[in-house]
N, CA, C and O atoms as CSV, one atom per row, in Angstrom:
chain,resi,resn,atom,element,x,y,z
A,1,MET,N,N,-4.049,28.455,28.866
A,1,MET,CA,C,-4.187,27.431,28.537
A,1,MET,C,C,-5.387,27.863,27.289
A,1,MET,O,O,-6.254,28.720,27.456
A,2,THR,N,N,-5.224,27.183,26.235
A,2,THR,CA,C,-6.425,27.748,25.045
A,2,THR,C,C,-7.369,26.398,24.990
A,2,THR,O,O,-6.890,25.271,24.868
A,3,ALA,N,N,-8.620,26.642,25.086
A,3,ALA,CA,C,-10.010,25.552,24.610
A,3,ALA,C,C,-8.757,24.622,23.966
A,3,ALA,O,O,-8.232,23.591,24.387
A,4,ARG,N,N,-8.543,25.321,22.931
A,4,ARG,CA,C,-8.685,23.948,21.896
A,4,ARG,C,C,-7.059,23.490,22.192
A,4,ARG,O,O,-6.823,22.429,21.614
A,5,SER,N,N,-5.697,24.104,23.062
A,5,SER,CA,C,-4.973,22.882,24.075
A,5,SER,C,C,-5.651,22.595,24.697
A,5,SER,O,O,-6.093,21.447,24.655
A,6,HIS,N,N,-6.179,23.738,25.819
A,6,HIS,CA,C,-6.718,22.150,26.321
A,6,HIS,C,C,-7.553,20.886,25.955
A,6,HIS,O,O,-7.094,19.811,26.341
A,7,SER,N,N,-8.630,20.883,25.312
A,7,SER,CA,C,-9.187,20.208,24.248
A,7,SER,C,C,-8.122,19.142,23.882
A,7,SER,O,O,-8.447,18.076,24.406
A,8,PHE,N,N,-6.707,19.011,23.016
A,8,PHE,CA,C,-5.848,18.877,23.186
A,8,PHE,C,C,-5.022,17.965,24.030
A,8,PHE,O,O,-4.579,16.817,24.010
A,9,ALA,N,N,-5.028,18.776,24.599
A,9,ALA,CA,C,-4.450,17.976,26.132
A,9,ALA,C,C,-5.108,17.326,26.270
A,9,ALA,O,O,-5.010,16.328,25.555
A,10,SER,N,N,-6.386,17.385,27.377
A,10,SER,CA,C,-6.854,16.184,27.454
A,10,SER,C,C,-7.051,15.016,26.610
A,10,SER,O,O,-7.087,13.966,27.252
A,11,ARG,N,N,-7.190,14.902,25.341
A,11,ARG,CA,C,-6.954,13.925,24.175
A,11,ARG,C,C,-6.597,12.760,24.563
A,11,ARG,O,O,-7.026,11.621,24.747
A,12,VAL,N,N,-4.860,13.963,24.690
A,12,VAL,CA,C,-3.588,13.574,24.877
A,12,VAL,C,C,-3.677,12.031,25.714
A,12,VAL,O,O,-3.180,10.927,25.492
A,13,THR,N,N,-5.082,12.897,27.380
A,13,THR,CA,C,-4.579,12.259,28.803
A,13,THR,C,C,-5.688,10.815,28.541
A,13,THR,O,O,-5.665,9.843,29.296
A,14,LEU,N,N,-6.666,10.933,27.268
A,14,LEU,CA,C,-7.523,10.073,27.117
A,14,LEU,C,C,-6.732,8.895,26.325
A,14,LEU,O,O,-6.133,8.161,27.112
A,15,LEU,N,N,-6.617,8.613,25.257
A,15,LEU,CA,C,-5.563,7.836,24.841
A,15,LEU,C,C,-4.457,7.282,25.813
A,15,LEU,O,O,-4.290,6.063,25.800
A,16,ILE,N,N,-3.582,8.150,26.767
A,16,ILE,CA,C,-2.815,7.630,27.742
A,16,ILE,C,C,-3.757,6.802,28.657
A,16,ILE,O,O,-3.306,6.014,29.488
A,17,THR,N,N,-4.602,6.937,28.537
A,17,THR,CA,C,-5.361,6.611,30.023
A,17,THR,C,C,-5.793,5.221,29.442
A,17,THR,O,O,-5.626,4.192,30.096
A,18,ALA,N,N,-6.593,5.224,27.660
A,18,ALA,CA,C,-7.181,3.968,27.215
A,18,ALA,C,C,-5.902,3.054,26.544
A,18,ALA,O,O,-6.250,1.922,26.208
A,19,LEU,N,N,-4.526,3.382,26.314
A,19,LEU,CA,C,-3.808,2.283,25.846
A,19,LEU,C,C,-2.990,2.155,27.127
A,19,LEU,O,O,-1.762,2.234,27.166
A,20,ALA,N,N,-3.865,1.931,28.262
A,20,ALA,CA,C,-3.173,1.516,29.580
A,20,ALA,C,C,-4.328,0.961,31.028
A,20,ALA,O,O,-4.156,0.556,32.177
A,21,THR,N,N,-5.496,1.241,30.136
A,21,THR,CA,C,-7.033,1.428,31.239
A,21,THR,C,C,-7.675,0.071,29.413
A,21,THR,O,O,-8.723,-0.570,29.495
A,22,GLY,N,N,-6.976,0.013,28.413
A,22,GLY,CA,C,-8.810,-0.680,27.312
A,22,GLY,C,C,-9.080,0.382,26.953
A,22,GLY,O,O,-9.018,1.569,27.273
A,23,SER,N,N,-9.618,-0.708,25.711
A,23,SER,CA,C,-10.371,0.061,24.799
A,23,SER,C,C,-11.776,0.909,25.178
A,23,SER,O,O,-12.289,0.767,24.068
A,24,ALA,N,N,-12.230,1.263,25.519
A,24,ALA,CA,C,-13.341,2.027,26.171
A,24,ALA,C,C,-13.715,2.931,27.222
A,24,ALA,O,O,-14.776,3.132,27.813
A,25,VAL,N,N,-12.229,3.566,27.323
A,25,VAL,CA,C,-12.456,4.786,27.731
A,25,VAL,C,C,-11.489,5.060,26.566
A,25,VAL,O,O,-10.486,5.461,27.158
A,26,PHE,N,N,-11.174,5.077,25.068
A,26,PHE,CA,C,-10.784,5.312,24.260
A,26,PHE,C,C,-11.858,5.372,23.218
A,26,PHE,O,O,-11.698,6.150,22.278
A,27,ALA,N,N,-12.857,4.686,23.282
A,27,ALA,CA,C,-13.832,4.595,22.372
A,27,ALA,C,C,-15.168,5.267,23.087
A,27,ALA,O,O,-16.324,4.869,22.937
A,28,ALA,N,N,-14.601,6.706,24.137
A,28,ALA,CA,C,-15.299,6.903,24.223
A,28,ALA,C,C,-15.200,8.480,23.651
A,28,ALA,O,O,-15.982,9.083,22.915
A,29,ALA,N,N,-14.115,8.857,24.183
A,29,ALA,CA,C,-12.876,9.455,23.237
A,29,ALA,C,C,-13.784,10.186,21.895
A,29,ALA,O,O,-13.834,11.403,21.716
A,30,MET,N,N,-14.345,9.347,21.181
A,30,MET,CA,C,-14.373,9.905,20.168
A,30,MET,C,C,-16.250,10.041,19.578
A,30,MET,O,O,-16.956,9.045,19.426
A,31,SER,N,N,-16.599,11.096,19.398
A,31,SER,CA,C,-17.835,11.896,19.165
A,31,SER,C,C,-18.438,11.277,17.440
A,31,SER,O,O,-17.952,11.668,16.379
A,32,PRO,N,N,-19.432,10.387,17.554
A,32,PRO,CA,C,-20.368,10.427,15.921
A,32,PRO,C,C,-19.688,11.795,14.925
A,32,PRO,O,O,-19.013,11.307,14.019
A,33,SER,N,N,-19.697,13.053,14.880
A,33,SER,CA,C,-19.166,13.854,14.327
A,33,SER,C,C,-17.566,13.579,13.922
A,33,SER,O,O,-17.115,13.526,12.778
A,34,GLU,N,N,-16.863,13.425,15.124
A,34,GLU,CA,C,-15.430,12.897,14.605
A,34,GLU,C,C,-15.161,12.023,13.957
A,34,GLU,O,O,-14.130,11.997,13.285
A,35,TYR,N,N,-16.047,11.053,13.996
A,35,TYR,CA,C,-15.665,9.485,13.400
A,35,TYR,C,C,-16.464,10.046,11.975
A,35,TYR,O,O,-15.759,10.085,10.967
A,36,SER,N,N,-17.465,10.349,11.885
A,36,SER,CA,C,-17.977,10.629,10.385
A,36,SER,C,C,-16.709,11.855,9.358
A,36,SER,O,O,-16.496,11.665,8.161
A,37,HIS,N,N,-15.916,13.239,10.308
A,37,HIS,CA,C,-15.703,13.173,9.601
A,37,HIS,C,C,-13.806,13.019,8.924
A,37,HIS,O,O,-13.145,13.465,7.986
A,38,GLU,N,N,-13.556,11.873,10.417
A,38,GLU,CA,C,-11.989,10.778,10.039
A,38,GLU,C,C,-12.429,10.125,8.812
A,38,GLU,O,O,-11.781,10.195,7.768
A,39,LYS,N,N,-13.971,9.234,8.980
A,39,LYS,CA,C,-14.009,8.443,8.120
A,39,LYS,C,C,-14.051,9.477,6.525
A,39,LYS,O,O,-13.822,8.621,5.671
A,40,ALA,N,N,-14.167,10.375,6.031
A,40,ALA,CA,C,-14.574,11.764,5.253
A,40,ALA,C,C,-12.702,11.235,4.822
A,40,ALA,O,O,-12.328,10.375,4.026
A,41,ARG,N,N,-12.061,11.947,5.515
A,41,ARG,CA,C,-10.879,12.170,5.395
A,41,ARG,C,C,-9.817,10.671,5.030
A,41,ARG,O,O,-9.082,10.856,4.059
A,42,LEU,N,N,-9.742,9.850,5.425
A,42,LEU,CA,C,-9.481,8.047,5.081
A,42,LEU,C,C,-10.390,7.983,3.878
A,42,LEU,O,O,-10.304,6.832,3.449
A,43,ALA,N,N,-11.111,8.595,3.235
A,43,ALA,CA,C,-11.390,8.393,2.201
A,43,ALA,C,C,-10.602,8.799,0.924
A,43,ALA,O,O,-10.211,8.196,-0.076
A,44,THR,N,N,-10.541,9.935,1.330
A,44,THR,CA,C,-10.154,11.540,1.124
A,44,THR,C,C,-8.178,10.824,0.486
A,44,THR,O,O,-7.602,10.773,-0.600
A,45,VAL,N,N,-7.856,10.458,1.806
A,45,VAL,CA,C,-6.286,10.121,1.532
A,45,VAL,C,C,-6.485,8.897,0.667
A,45,VAL,O,O,-5.719,8.841,-0.295
A,46,PHE,N,N,-7.162,8.118,0.771
A,46,PHE,CA,C,-6.944,6.478,-0.131
A,46,PHE,C,C,-7.248,6.832,-1.032
A,46,PHE,O,O,-6.475,6.402,-1.888
A,47,GLN,N,N,-8.293,7.676,-1.616
A,47,GLN,CA,C,-8.371,8.294,-3.146
A,47,GLN,C,C,-7.107,9.189,-3.915
A,47,GLN,O,O,-7.077,9.413,-5.126
A,48,SER,N,N,-5.909,9.718,-2.756
A,48,SER,CA,C,-4.757,9.933,-2.952
A,48,SER,C,C,-3.665,9.417,-3.002
A,48,SER,O,O,-2.811,9.590,-3.871
A,49,GLU,N,N,-3.633,8.990,-2.412
A,49,GLU,CA,C,-3.222,6.736,-2.622
A,49,GLU,C,C,-3.289,6.678,-3.756
A,49,GLU,O,O,-2.493,6.975,-4.647
A,50,LYS,N,N,-4.218,6.304,-3.754
A,50,LYS,CA,C,-4.951,5.609,-5.445
A,50,LYS,C,C,-4.443,6.094,-6.717
A,50,LYS,O,O,-3.729,5.668,-7.625
A,51,THR,N,N,-5.085,7.146,-6.433
A,51,THR,CA,C,-3.996,7.839,-7.447
A,51,THR,C,C,-2.649,7.988,-8.098
A,51,THR,O,O,-2.245,8.066,-9.258
A,52,ALA,N,N,-2.014,7.998,-6.684
A,52,ALA,CA,C,-0.670,8.002,-6.863
A,52,ALA,C,C,-0.013,6.804,-7.473
A,52,ALA,O,O,1.194,6.634,-7.299
A,53,CYS,N,N,-0.379,6.371,-7.835
A,53,CYS,CA,C,-0.007,4.716,-8.278
A,53,CYS,C,C,0.302,4.548,-8.710
A,53,CYS,O,O,1.321,3.881,-8.885
A,54,GLY,N,N,-0.912,5.454,-9.702
A,54,GLY,CA,C,-1.278,6.076,-12.122
A,54,GLY,C,C,0.907,6.478,-12.413
A,54,GLY,O,O,1.324,6.995,-13.449
A,55,ASP,N,N,1.778,6.088,-11.301
A,55,ASP,CA,C,2.913,6.751,-10.968
A,55,ASP,C,C,3.638,5.578,-12.094
A,55,ASP,O,O,3.943,5.788,-13.268
A,56,PHE,N,N,3.776,4.413,-11.373
A,56,PHE,CA,C,4.240,3.459,-12.263
A,56,PHE,C,C,3.244,2.292,-13.078
A,56,PHE,O,O,2.049,2.396,-13.355
A,57,GLY,N,N,4.125,1.229,-13.336
A,57,GLY,CA,C,3.322,0.384,-14.288
A,57,GLY,C,C,3.844,-0.243,-14.014
A,57,GLY,O,O,4.837,-0.284,-13.287
A,58,GLY,N,N,2.738,-1.600,-15.073
A,58,GLY,CA,C,3.063,-3.408,-14.715
A,58,GLY,C,C,2.152,-3.731,-13.714
A,58,GLY,O,O,0.940,-3.660,-13.512
A,59,ASN,N,N,3.521,-4.245,-12.965
A,59,ASN,CA,C,3.153,-5.180,-10.912
A,59,ASN,C,C,3.322,-4.102,-10.275
A,59,ASN,O,O,2.525,-3.678,-9.439
A,60,GLN,N,N,4.781,-3.338,-10.730
A,60,GLN,CA,C,4.419,-2.182,-9.219
A,60,GLN,C,C,3.171,-1.524,-8.975
A,60,GLN,O,O,2.686,-1.600,-7.846
A,61,LYS,N,N,2.471,-0.764,-10.059
A,61,LYS,CA,C,1.534,-0.198,-9.858
A,61,LYS,C,C,0.298,-1.000,-9.127
A,61,LYS,O,O,-0.395,-0.350,-8.345
A,62,ASP,N,N,-0.023,-2.467,-9.364
A,62,ASP,CA,C,-0.607,-3.276,-9.156
A,62,ASP,C,C,-0.356,-3.266,-7.150
A,62,ASP,O,O,-1.188,-3.133,-6.252
A,63,ILE,N,N,1.407,-3.503,-7.096
A,63,ILE,CA,C,1.483,-3.496,-5.961
A,63,ILE,C,C,1.087,-2.225,-5.134
A,63,ILE,O,O,0.663,-2.278,-3.979
A,64,CYS,N,N,1.266,-1.120,-5.828
A,64,CYS,CA,C,0.712,0.168,-5.323
A,64,CYS,C,C,-0.414,0.474,-4.493
A,64,CYS,O,O,-0.533,1.126,-3.455
A,65,GLN,N,N,-1.720,-0.572,-5.683
A,65,GLN,CA,C,-2.665,-0.497,-5.609
A,65,GLN,C,C,-3.321,-0.706,-3.965
A,65,GLN,O,O,-3.907,0.104,-3.247
A,66,GLU,N,N,-2.914,-2.268,-3.716
A,66,GLU,CA,C,-2.988,-2.704,-3.284
A,66,GLU,C,C,-2.582,-2.445,-2.342
A,66,GLU,O,O,-3.480,-2.383,-1.503
A,67,LYS,N,N,-1.335,-2.168,-1.832
A,67,LYS,CA,C,-0.554,-1.749,-0.202
A,67,LYS,C,C,-1.578,0.108,-0.616
A,67,LYS,O,O,-1.060,0.890,0.181
A,68,ALA,N,N,-2.469,0.764,-1.305
A,68,ALA,CA,C,-3.360,1.459,-0.743
A,68,ALA,C,C,-4.171,0.896,0.235
A,68,ALA,O,O,-4.127,0.930,1.465
A,69,SER,N,N,-5.278,0.121,-0.944
A,69,SER,CA,C,-6.529,-0.585,-0.925
A,69,SER,C,C,-5.944,-0.805,0.496
A,69,SER,O,O,-6.496,-0.030,1.277
A,70,GLY,N,N,-4.730,-1.837,1.295
A,70,GLY,CA,C,-4.757,-2.453,2.634
A,70,GLY,C,C,-4.790,-1.181,3.433
A,70,GLY,O,O,-5.843,-1.311,4.058
A,71,LYS,N,N,-4.426,-0.377,3.680
A,71,LYS,CA,C,-3.990,0.644,4.706
A,71,LYS,C,C,-5.513,1.242,5.024
A,71,LYS,O,O,-5.986,1.426,6.146
A,72,ASP,N,N,-6.377,1.584,3.306
A,72,ASP,CA,C,-7.378,2.140,3.510
A,72,ASP,C,C,-8.335,1.111,4.223
A,72,ASP,O,O,-9.193,1.453,5.037
A,73,LYS,N,N,-8.182,0.285,3.973
A,73,LYS,CA,C,-9.151,-1.444,4.907
A,73,LYS,C,C,-8.566,-1.358,6.427
A,73,LYS,O,O,-9.205,-1.251,7.474
A,74,VAL,N,N,-7.355,-1.426,6.258
A,74,VAL,CA,C,-6.940,-1.468,7.915
A,74,VAL,C,C,-7.344,0.142,8.838
A,74,VAL,O,O,-7.645,0.089,10.030
A,75,ALA,N,N,-7.288,1.458,8.093
A,75,ALA,CA,C,-7.770,2.203,9.016
A,75,ALA,C,C,-9.079,2.312,9.260
A,75,ALA,O,O,-9.334,2.836,10.344
A,76,ARG,N,N,-10.144,1.936,8.502
A,76,ARG,CA,C,-11.444,1.851,8.312
A,76,ARG,C,C,-11.704,0.907,9.972
A,76,ARG,O,O,-12.414,1.195,10.935
A,77,ALA,N,N,-10.919,-0.098,9.761
A,77,ALA,CA,C,-11.209,-1.569,10.634
A,77,ALA,C,C,-10.324,-0.973,12.295
A,77,ALA,O,O,-10.528,-1.608,13.331
A,78,GLU,N,N,-9.464,0.176,12.287
A,78,GLU,CA,C,-8.991,0.479,13.715
A,78,GLU,C,C,-9.396,2.121,13.488
A,78,GLU,O,O,-8.771,3.016,14.057
A,79,LEU,N,N,-10.085,2.275,12.933
A,79,LEU,CA,C,-10.653,3.860,13.457
A,79,LEU,C,C,-12.379,2.930,13.662
A,79,LEU,O,O,-13.107,3.794,14.152
A,80,ASP,N,N,-13.191,1.663,13.492
A,80,ASP,CA,C,-14.592,1.594,14.172
A,80,ASP,C,C,-13.816,0.482,15.607
A,80,ASP,O,O,-14.316,-0.040,16.603
A,81,TYR,N,N,-13.057,0.497,15.300
A,81,TYR,CA,C,-12.701,-0.204,16.470
A,81,TYR,C,C,-12.399,1.100,17.758
A,81,TYR,O,O,-13.227,1.401,18.617
A,82,GLN,N,N,-11.178,1.659,17.625
A,82,GLN,CA,C,-11.640,3.031,17.848
A,82,GLN,C,C,-13.177,3.813,18.745
A,82,GLN,O,O,-13.369,4.275,19.870
A,83,PHE,N,N,-13.900,3.643,17.670
A,83,PHE,CA,C,-14.961,4.691,17.788
A,83,PHE,C,C,-16.260,3.331,18.804
A,83,PHE,O,O,-17.252,3.764,19.390
A,84,THR,N,N,-16.004,2.208,18.786
A,84,THR,CA,C,-16.769,1.346,19.663
A,84,THR,C,C,-15.874,0.372,20.743
A,84,THR,O,O,-16.035,-0.374,21.708
A,85,GLY,N,N,-15.457,0.593,20.395
A,85,GLY,CA,C,-14.066,-0.594,21.907
A,85,GLY,C,C,-14.967,-2.244,22.008
A,85,GLY,O,O,-14.863,-3.021,22.957
A,86,LYS,N,N,-15.624,-2.413,21.055
A,86,LYS,CA,C,-15.772,-3.287,20.452
A,86,LYS,C,C,-15.393,-5.203,20.705
A,86,LYS,O,O,-15.753,-6.029,19.867
A,87,PRO,N,N,-15.044,-5.379,21.295
A,87,PRO,CA,C,-14.183,-6.914,20.661
A,87,PRO,C,C,-14.509,-7.430,19.557
A,87,PRO,O,O,-13.728,-8.162,18.950
A,88,VAL,N,N,-15.973,-7.075,19.016
A,88,VAL,CA,C,-15.706,-8.065,17.682
A,88,VAL,C,C,-14.928,-6.822,16.836
A,88,VAL,O,O,-13.969,-7.270,16.208
A,89,ASP,N,N,-15.103,-5.496,16.691
A,89,ASP,CA,C,-14.024,-4.953,15.758
A,89,ASP,C,C,-12.672,-5.540,16.151
A,89,ASP,O,O,-12.262,-6.512,15.516
A,90,ARG,N,N,-11.961,-5.038,17.128
A,90,ARG,CA,C,-11.154,-5.421,17.687
A,90,ARG,C,C,-10.225,-6.763,16.422
A,90,ARG,O,O,-9.185,-6.656,15.772
A,91,SER,N,N,-11.459,-8.160,16.585
A,91,SER,CA,C,-11.106,-9.223,15.758
A,91,SER,C,C,-11.374,-8.691,13.985
A,91,SER,O,O,-10.909,-9.285,13.013
A,92,LYS,N,N,-12.399,-7.203,13.930
A,92,LYS,CA,C,-12.329,-7.051,12.636
A,92,LYS,C,C,-11.100,-6.681,12.209
A,92,LYS,O,O,-10.530,-7.156,11.226
A,93,LEU,N,N,-10.560,-5.603,13.135
A,93,LEU,CA,C,-9.279,-4.839,12.954
A,93,LEU,C,C,-8.450,-6.063,12.450
A,93,LEU,O,O,-8.325,-6.182,11.231
A,94,ALA,N,N,-7.774,-7.138,13.416
A,94,ALA,CA,C,-6.828,-8.210,12.871
A,94,ALA,C,C,-6.856,-8.761,11.883
A,94,ALA,O,O,-5.880,-9.286,11.345
A,95,MET,N,N,-8.211,-8.737,11.381
A,95,MET,CA,C,-8.822,-10.122,10.050
A,95,MET,C,C,-8.385,-8.982,8.948
A,95,MET,O,O,-7.850,-9.368,7.908
A,96,ALA,N,N,-8.645,-7.352,9.205
A,96,ALA,CA,C,-8.416,-6.766,7.620
A,96,ALA,C,C,-6.120,-6.587,8.048
A,96,ALA,O,O,-5.071,-6.672,7.408
A,97,LYS,N,N,-6.377,-6.431,8.877
A,97,LYS,CA,C,-4.592,-6.506,8.353
A,97,LYS,C,C,-4.122,-7.974,8.047
A,97,LYS,O,O,-3.727,-8.243,6.912
A,98,ALA,N,N,-4.164,-9.185,9.298
A,98,ALA,CA,C,-3.843,-10.063,7.915
A,98,ALA,C,C,-5.154,-10.438,6.367
A,98,ALA,O,O,-5.261,-11.582,5.924
A,99,ASP,N,N,-5.855,-9.430,5.881
A,99,ASP,CA,C,-5.734,-9.612,4.594
A,99,ASP,C,C,-5.362,-8.641,3.645
A,99,ASP,O,O,-5.272,-8.571,2.419
A,100,ALA,N,N,-5.162,-7.864,4.691
A,100,ALA,CA,C,-3.893,-6.414,4.093
A,100,ALA,C,C,-2.678,-7.314,3.557
A,100,ALA,O,O,-2.533,-7.276,2.335
A,101,ASP,N,N,-1.852,-8.055,4.221
A,101,ASP,CA,C,-0.893,-8.257,4.507
A,101,ASP,C,C,-1.068,-9.582,3.397
A,101,ASP,O,O,-0.103,-9.604,2.634
A,102,PHE,N,N,-1.989,-10.605,3.145
A,102,PHE,CA,C,-1.327,-10.983,2.772
A,102,PHE,C,C,-1.734,-11.123,0.867
A,102,PHE,O,O,-1.037,-11.726,0.051
A,103,ALA,N,N,-3.419,-10.151,0.481
A,103,ALA,CA,C,-3.054,-9.200,-0.853
A,103,ALA,C,C,-2.447,-9.406,-1.009
A,103,ALA,O,O,-2.097,-10.457,-1.544
A,104,LEU,N,N,-1.372,-7.840,-0.364
A,104,LEU,CA,C,-0.367,-7.139,-0.720
A,104,LEU,C,C,0.958,-8.142,-1.045
A,104,LEU,O,O,1.629,-8.187,-2.076
A,105,ALA,N,N,1.124,-9.098,0.463
A,105,ALA,CA,C,1.957,-10.543,-0.378
A,105,ALA,C,C,1.614,-10.799,-1.520
A,105,ALA,O,O,2.579,-10.400,-2.172
A,106,VAL,N,N,0.610,-11.351,-2.491
A,106,VAL,CA,C,0.259,-12.225,-2.953
A,106,VAL,C,C,0.832,-11.902,-4.732
A,106,VAL,O,O,1.229,-12.564,-5.691
A,107,GLU,N,N,0.534,-10.313,-4.350
A,107,GLU,CA,C,0.519,-9.185,-4.861
A,107,GLU,C,C,1.945,-9.077,-5.541
A,107,GLU,O,O,2.385,-8.783,-6.652
A,108,ARG,N,N,2.540,-9.539,-4.071
A,108,ARG,CA,C,4.008,-9.346,-4.715
A,108,ARG,C,C,4.851,-10.592,-4.800
A,108,ARG,O,O,6.024,-10.639,-4.428
A,109,CYS,N,N,3.918,-11.978,-5.510
A,109,CYS,CA,C,4.134,-12.985,-5.984
A,109,CYS,C,C,3.869,-13.118,-6.905
A,109,CYS,O,O,4.022,-14.240,-7.387
A,110,ASP,N,N,3.348,-12.122,-7.652
A,110,ASP,CA,C,3.298,-11.934,-9.386
A,110,ASP,C,C,4.339,-11.668,-9.878
A,110,ASP,O,O,4.505,-12.225,-10.964
A,111,ASN,N,N,5.564,-10.712,-9.375
A,111,ASN,CA,C,6.761,-10.759,-9.968
A,111,ASN,C,C,7.780,-11.844,-9.918
A,111,ASN,O,O,8.994,-11.705,-10.071
A,112,LYS,N,N,7.127,-12.941,-9.684
A,112,LYS,CA,C,7.968,-13.772,-9.872
A,112,LYS,C,C,7.302,-15.325,-10.747
A,112,LYS,O,O,6.132,-15.609,-10.491
A,113,SER,N,N,7.947,-16.087,-11.561
A,113,SER,CA,C,6.830,-16.740,-12.006
A,113,SER,C,C,8.027,-18.668,-11.997
A,113,SER,O,O,9.232,-18.906,-11.922
A,114,GLY,N,N,6.160,-19.952,-12.178
A,114,GLY,CA,C,7.076,-20.838,-12.488
A,114,GLY,C,C,6.798,-22.049,-11.131
A,114,GLY,O,O,5.673,-22.467,-10.858
A,115,ASN,N,N,8.353,-22.570,-10.232
A,115,ASN,CA,C,7.552,-23.232,-8.844
A,115,ASN,C,C,7.889,-21.309,-7.386
A,115,ASN,O,O,7.170,-20.922,-6.465
A,116,PRO,N,N,9.441,-20.620,-8.009
A,116,PRO,CA,C,8.878,-19.708,-6.750
A,116,PRO,C,C,7.903,-18.720,-6.587
A,116,PRO,O,O,7.966,-17.909,-5.664
A,117,LYS,N,N,6.741,-18.732,-7.662
A,117,LYS,CA,C,5.699,-18.400,-7.287
A,117,LYS,C,C,4.818,-18.816,-6.991
A,117,LYS,O,O,3.694,-18.320,-7.075
A,118,ASP,N,N,5.268,-20.293,-6.380
A,118,ASP,CA,C,4.389,-21.244,-6.710
A,118,ASP,C,C,4.596,-21.431,-4.608
A,118,ASP,O,O,3.664,-21.330,-3.810
A,119,VAL,N,N,5.774,-21.651,-4.326
A,119,VAL,CA,C,6.193,-21.266,-3.128
A,119,VAL,C,C,5.784,-19.777,-2.760
A,119,VAL,O,O,5.496,-19.577,-1.580
A,120,CYS,N,N,5.723,-18.636,-3.710
A,120,CYS,CA,C,5.500,-17.137,-2.692
A,120,CYS,C,C,4.463,-17.610,-2.322
A,120,CYS,O,O,4.561,-17.733,-1.101
A,121,ARG,N,N,2.709,-18.244,-2.936
A,121,ARG,CA,C,1.740,-17.585,-2.541
A,121,ARG,C,C,1.446,-18.576,-1.607
A,121,ARG,O,O,0.785,-18.171,-0.650
A,122,GLN,N,N,1.851,-20.183,-1.605
A,122,GLN,CA,C,1.612,-20.868,-0.701
A,122,GLN,C,C,2.614,-20.475,0.773
A,122,GLN,O,O,2.229,-20.828,1.887
A,123,GLU,N,N,3.861,-19.743,0.574
A,123,GLU,CA,C,3.821,-19.230,2.140
A,123,GLU,C,C,3.065,-18.127,2.989
A,123,GLU,O,O,2.814,-18.008,4.188
A,124,ALA,N,N,2.767,-17.244,1.668
A,124,ALA,CA,C,1.037,-16.132,2.170
A,124,ALA,C,C,0.739,-17.055,2.011
A,124,ALA,O,O,1.591,-17.668,2.654
A,125,LYS,N,N,0.165,-17.712,1.638
A,125,LYS,CA,C,-0.820,-18.844,2.607
A,125,LYS,C,C,-1.003,-18.888,4.013
A,125,LYS,O,O,-1.816,-18.382,4.786
A,126,ALA,N,N,-0.084,-19.585,4.120
A,126,ALA,CA,C,0.230,-19.984,5.287
A,126,ALA,C,C,0.945,-18.917,6.441
A,126,ALA,O,O,1.347,-19.073,7.594
A,127,VAL,N,N,0.904,-18.170,5.832
A,127,VAL,CA,C,1.044,-16.916,7.347
A,127,VAL,C,C,-0.239,-16.082,7.231
A,127,VAL,O,O,-0.311,-15.173,8.057
A,128,HIS,N,N,-1.551,-16.234,6.138
A,128,HIS,CA,C,-2.286,-15.298,6.190
A,128,HIS,C,C,-3.048,-16.519,7.204
A,128,HIS,O,O,-3.672,-16.081,8.170
A,129,THR,N,N,-3.013,-17.818,7.031
A,129,THR,CA,C,-3.811,-18.522,7.748
A,129,THR,C,C,-3.551,-18.115,9.525
A,129,THR,O,O,-4.336,-17.925,10.453
A,130,GLN,N,N,-2.246,-18.105,9.427
A,130,GLN,CA,C,-1.845,-18.122,11.383
A,130,GLN,C,C,-2.215,-16.666,11.623
A,130,GLN,O,O,-2.523,-16.315,12.762
A,131,ALA,N,N,-2.204,-15.817,10.637
A,131,ALA,CA,C,-2.712,-14.651,11.726
A,131,ALA,C,C,-4.371,-14.635,11.446
A,131,ALA,O,O,-4.869,-13.594,11.874
A,132,VAL,N,N,-5.247,-15.460,10.887
A,132,VAL,CA,C,-6.333,-15.525,10.731
A,132,VAL,C,C,-6.832,-16.250,12.279
A,132,VAL,O,O,-7.410,-15.631,13.172
A,133,ALA,N,N,-6.522,-17.416,12.312
A,133,ALA,CA,C,-5.798,-18.438,13.732
A,133,ALA,C,C,-5.702,-17.242,14.762
A,133,ALA,O,O,-6.501,-17.069,15.683
A,134,ASN,N,N,-4.941,-16.684,14.563
A,134,ASN,CA,C,-4.673,-15.461,16.200
A,134,ASN,C,C,-5.715,-14.229,16.246
A,134,ASN,O,O,-5.969,-13.634,17.293
A,135,ALA,N,N,-6.206,-13.957,15.181
A,135,ALA,CA,C,-7.093,-13.024,15.055
A,135,ALA,C,C,-8.471,-13.507,15.999
A,135,ALA,O,O,-9.152,-12.946,16.857
A,136,LYS,N,N,-8.484,-14.691,15.430
A,136,LYS,CA,C,-10.116,-14.986,16.648
A,136,LYS,C,C,-9.841,-15.583,17.812
A,136,LYS,O,O,-10.744,-15.809,18.618
């Protein structure tokens, strides 16, 4: 077994152990340099996804950009949680998911007008309120 495949096998084992026993083991599996590298990679991915939204127009472009932004915020919160394993970061991750889902839902409501748009926004707000309550 090469050093590289051994390292990969070790990481897989750590991941499985972390999922089974909690995040503290998983958090220890990521070094500060790996964290920085992953953060930089996420920035590149976000920029690429945002640039791809230029292919759309109107509200479809807005939806695409909101989706890319939400994915970026959730991925960053998830990375922080994976790195620290702290309960506060787990809460931040849940909030990032709730906020991203809400922002995307509101953007999708813009395709409607009048009362259906108002109802759509109210439903999105209700779902967000529940998600925030669950996150806390």
